[in-house]
Steps between C-alpha positions, in 0.01 A plus 500: 500500500735261668577176331357186656251687718148360512259778418162580354491730198196722467380675190479874532239598755321798343375786717152466352469168682542685828864414581677775692790554734525707814302525818171308496186653651466454876224238468731281286820548703467178697434293187797669324735412785367144516545448124847656511600259778382208286698627200817540706448148641508376139828686444642343818393153388683558170800646691488824303597845629308752288749783578254772393189422704345846504135607475563608140579134422186369665187515288161452660135534415175437680402137462219459247342243733502727809605853395416661836705264716764315298781573252698319235871573513798448268867567569672624185846607379725205577789658310715523815385171656769260618505158665567483870871504566590729207728788592343845514766749406291817484436514873605865515213587264255314724634676810491840333145476366329338798555428866617151407626320812850413386817625656853405413836625617610487138230638263659312209394167648208315348217314666315193378144518378267313729153474639581793732520738203145420386376496858649840583329666203175313573507638855577852375215494247261365765594785736452753218153365414397497867646843582329690216702807596697524176359474149842397369684189617827673417412789736400250768831315471732799456767532768 
């Protein structure tokens, strides 16, 4: 966890309480995307780049108040999170693993963490949820 970053710490979210990761059922897809947008807005307001915003780090469950139409969502694993403006020096790993939209003449250069990083992954996850053509996000995003 980065020092000086405002955050909310959650206790462990046990599976028996219905928390899960991965693709939500079709009837909850819209609510999942809406809740994910809200969560990323909170990251933006705190000027935090998560740096590992993948479906495996997004826990969701049907909302107890409206289980057939709404979800509760939590973003987890802030181990790689950095404040906006921090240098990202593992850009080659990002480019290798996913179709991350970064190109440099010199691959040793670094970029700065920013809102665009969160937004790019938010857009990719939204397209994955809407497409429903791949069960794995990694397969969906593979070059």
